[in-house]
Every structure is written in structure tokens, then in C-alpha cells.
N, C-alpha and C positions, 0 to 999 in steps of 0.2 A: 256465343262468340261468332259462330259461323252465320247465324241468322242475321247478324248486324252488318254483314258485308254488303257493300253496294252491288246491286244487280241480283241478289238472292231474294227470291220471293217467298220461298217456303222450304223448311227443313223437316224431313220425315225420318223417324227413328223408332226404336222399340218403345221408348217412353215419350209420349206426346203425340203430335200430329202423325198420322199414319200408323201409330201403334196403339197404346192404351195409356190412360193416366197412371201416374206413379202409385196412386192409392189402390188401384186394382192389383198391382203387382205385390204391394205390401199385404193385401188381404187375400192373396191367391187361394190359400187353403180354405177360406170360408165362402168362396164364391160357388155358385151352382156349377154342376159338371159341364153344362153346355157352354158357360162362359169360360171355364177352365180350358175346354177344348179349343175355343177360339183363341185364347191367349197362347196356347201351345203352338198353334199354327203361326202366330206372329213370331214366336221364338224361332221357328224353323226358317222364317223369312229373313229376319234381321240378325240372327246369330249363327255363326258357322258351326260345323260339326265338331271342330276342336274346342269349342267353348271359349275361344280367345279372340275370335274375329267377329267384328260387328259391321253391319251395313247401315250407312246413313245416306238417305236420299236428299239431294239438293235440287230444287226447282228454281230456275232463273226466270226473271220477268221479261226476257227477250228470247229470241230463237237460240237454240243450243249451238248452232253453227255460226253465230254472228261474232263479230270482233268484241262486242260488249260482253258476251257470255264467256269468251276466252279470258278476257281481263278479269271477270268475276272469279273464274276458277283460279287464276294466278293469285288473287287476293285471298281466296279461301285457303289455298296451299300455304301462303305466307302465315295466315292466322293459325292454321293447324300446326305448322312448324314451330311457331312461337309458343303455342300451348305445350307441345311435346318437350320443349326445353326444360320445363318445370315438372313434367309428369313422365318419369322414366317408363311407366307401365305402357305408354303408347309407343310401341316399337317402330311401327311403320304405317304410313298412310298411302293407299293407292287410289287412283281416280279412273273412272270409266264413264263412258257416255259420249255424246256428240261433241261437246265442248272440249273435254280432255283429249279425245282422239284428234280433233282438229288442231289443238295446241301442239300435240306431239308431232303431227304431220308437218306443221309449220316449222318447228324446230329442226326436224330432219331435212326439210326442203331448204332451209336457210344454210345449214351446214353443207349440204350437197351442192348448193349454188356456188358457195365460195370455192369449193374444190373444182367445180366446173369452170369457173372464171379463170382460175389459175392455169388449169390444164389446157383449156382452149387458147388462152392468150399465148402460152409458150408454144403450142403447136402452130398457131398462125404466124408467130414471129419467125419460126424456123422455115416454114414454107415460103413466106414472103421474102425472107432473106435470100433463099436460094433462087427465087424467081427474079427478084429485082437486083440481086447482087449488091446488096447494101444492108447495113444494120441500122442505120438511122431511119430510113423509110419505113421499115416494119414497125419500129417503135412509134413513129408518128401516126401510122395507120391505126394501130391498136389504141393509141391514146386518144385520137380524135373520135373514134367510135365510142370509146368510153365517155367522152364529153357529151356526145349526142344522147346516150342512154341516161346519163345523170341529169342533163337539162330536161329531158322529156319526163323523167320520173318526178323531178321537182315541180314542173308545171302541172303534171297530173295530180299530185298531192295537193298543190295549191288550189287547183280548180275544182276537183271532184270532192276531195275530203274536207279541205278547209272552207271552200266556197259553197259547195252544194250539200255538204254533210253526208256524202256517200262513203261507205266503208270500202277500203282497198284491201282486197284479199291477199294473203301472203304469197301466192304463187304468181301474181301479176308481174313483179320484177323479174322473175325467172323467165317467164314467157317473153317479156320485153327484151331481155338480154339475148335470148336465143334468136329471135326474129331479126333484131337490129344488127346483131353481129354478122349474120349471114348477108343481109342486105348491104351493110356498111363495107364489108370486105369486097363484095361485088363492085360497088361504086369506086372503092379505093383502087382495086386492081385495074378497072377500066380506065381511070384517070392516070394512075402512075405508070402503067405500061405505055400509055400514049405519050407521057412525058419522056419516057425512056426512048421511044421511037423517034421523037423529035430531036433528042440529043444525038441519036445515031445518024440523023440526017445532017448533022453539023451545027445545030443551034446550041448556044450556051444555055445554062440552066434557067436563066430569066426568060429568054425568048421561048424556050421549050415549055415552060409552065404556062405562059400566056397562050401559046398556040394550042396546047393540050386542052386548056379550059375552054377556049373558043370552039374547038372541034367536038368536044365531048359534053360540054355543059348543057346544050339543048337536049341531048338524048337522056342524060342523067335526070335532068329536071322533069322531062315529060314522063319518064318511067316512075319517078317519085310521086308526081301528081296523080297518076293513075292508081298506084298502090295506096297512097294516102287517102284518096277518095273512097276506095273500097273499104278500108278499115274505119274511116270516119263515119260511114253509114252505121256501123255497129254502135257508135257512141250515142245515137239518138233513140235506141231501143229502151226497153224497160228492164232488161236483165243487167243487173249491176256489174257482174263480172265481165260480160261482153262490152259494156260501156267503158269500163276501165281499160281493158285491153285495146279496144278500138281507138279510144282517145290517145292513149300513150303511144301506140305504134304509129298512128297518123302524125302526131307531133314529132316523134323521133325521126321519121322518114323525111319530113319536110325540113327539119333542122339540119339533118345530115346532108341533104341535097342542096338546100338553098343557102345555108350558112357555112357549114364545115367544108364541103367540097368546092363551093364557089369562092369563098373568101379565105377561110383559115388555112387550108392546105396550100393553095397557091402562094399565100403570103409567107408561109413557113418555107416553101421552096425558094422563094425570092431571097429571103433573109439568109438561108443556109448556103445557097449557091452550090458550087461543085462539091462541097463537103459531104453532101448526102449520097454521093455515088462512090461505090467501092467499099470494101470492108476495111481497108487501111489506106491512109493517105488521101490523095485527091483523085477523083474519078476522071477518066478521059471521056471524050464525047461519045464513045460507043458503050459507055457504062461499065467498062472494065477498070481494074485497079491501076493506078499510077503511083509507084513508090516515091516517097520523099527522099531527096538527096541527103 
């Protein structure tokens, strides 16, 4: 059953490869003492001291740390679980080695990343709301950063995994989120605080957005090009992990600076107008709240 799983090259156990033929165990009492001693050593290797625990070795046809090996372990676990449903004597199956450890780490990382995204997003919303004196602008800032990350990850998967056939390791999205979140917030604060300054100078929301983009666009774009170039160099190497991180971060930085900050955020500010300023009602030109009558 396990030997037929895709990705499994060899299965070692007490009986068969890695152990001894079944006929030797059936004729154990008639075997020479030297052979019996060898079989006894096999028992100590493959059977636990309690007499109820057995060790089965599984060798994959790929690297134990690869995505294919992790998928093979998932298939093995599903096969063993199906077998256990009809055999109550199999109480529990545990897995050890490179692929199971990597799989467990990937699951833990995925769960931790979800909690990280929620916690950081809430924290950023609170901080930006206090700085910008608005609840719409923080939502827009966090949302546009999320768009940059999603677009970048989609292009990375399409280019590297679907196009070039390179595996994408489980922690690349986490690294991408952490890096782009920090950079995106910097660009957001730089642009939005400039918009607020223009408003305080007497411009309406439309003119403030245009002036802010005109005055900060060049700086944001130049900084993005420098950073994206540095990460893009990593994508031409031979180390798959660095290639994925370099490509995804470079794409995300350029998308965030050239598309999101240049077109999407100003367009949203133009459409929303004065409604983005103030926690309630319409904001005044100095960014404070103006209550509705």
C-alpha cells in the first residue's frame, strides 16, 4: 500500500527490504545461531521495546526537503489512515525525518502567518488612524498593500512555478508579507502625509492628491527602483529560495510604487474626496473633523 504511493522509491521494514524475508522468520528456530543473532539485531532495530511499536523506513525518489517529498508524505499519511480505518490494531502512526519535519514546519508557519497578518493589520490601522486622523485612509493603505502582495505572489507563482517549474518554498509568502508591509507603509505614510499637508495649505482633496503625487512620486519611484534592483539580482542566482524571494519582492516593490501609489491611491482619493478626512462626518482642510448638521 505505501510502496505504491507516488514519490516513494523504497520501503524498509522488518520483513522485506532492509529486514529479512518472511521465510527466515518462519524458520527462525532452525536457522544457524549466527543468522539468528543477525535477525535479533533486526528486531531491535525495527521493533520497539514494548513489542507493540514498529519502525518502517520510507525512501523517496527526490530530496527529502523538496515539495514533492512533502506531497509524498501527505499521500502516505492518507494511505495509512485509510488502512487504519479497517484495522483497529493500528492505533497511531507518527512520522519523522526531513519531509515530515518540513511539512510540520510549513503548517506551523502558515498558521503563524495568518495570526501575524491579522495582528499587524490591526496595529497598523490603529497607528495610521491616529496619525492621519481618519479611518478610511488606514483601510485604504492596508488594503492597497495587500493588493501589491497578492499580485506579486500571483506573478511569482505564474513565472517561477508554473513557467519555470521551480518549487516555491512555504516561507516565501511570509517573507514577502513582512518586507512589503514595511515598505508599503513607508510609501503610504510618505504620500498620505503629504496629501494632508497640501490640505492644510488650503487645497481641496483633488488638488491635494495631485500635488502630493507630483512632489513625492519621483522620490518614491527612485527609492523603489533602487530597492527592486537590489532584490532582482537575487533572482538570477542558482539558489531557488533566493530566486523566489528576490523575484517576488522586486515585483511587489515595483507594483506598489509604479501602480498602486502612482495610480490606485490617487484615484481613490479623487473619488472619495473630503469623505476620507476625519473619523466622522466630513473633514476640514486642516484634516480635523467637521460634524454634519
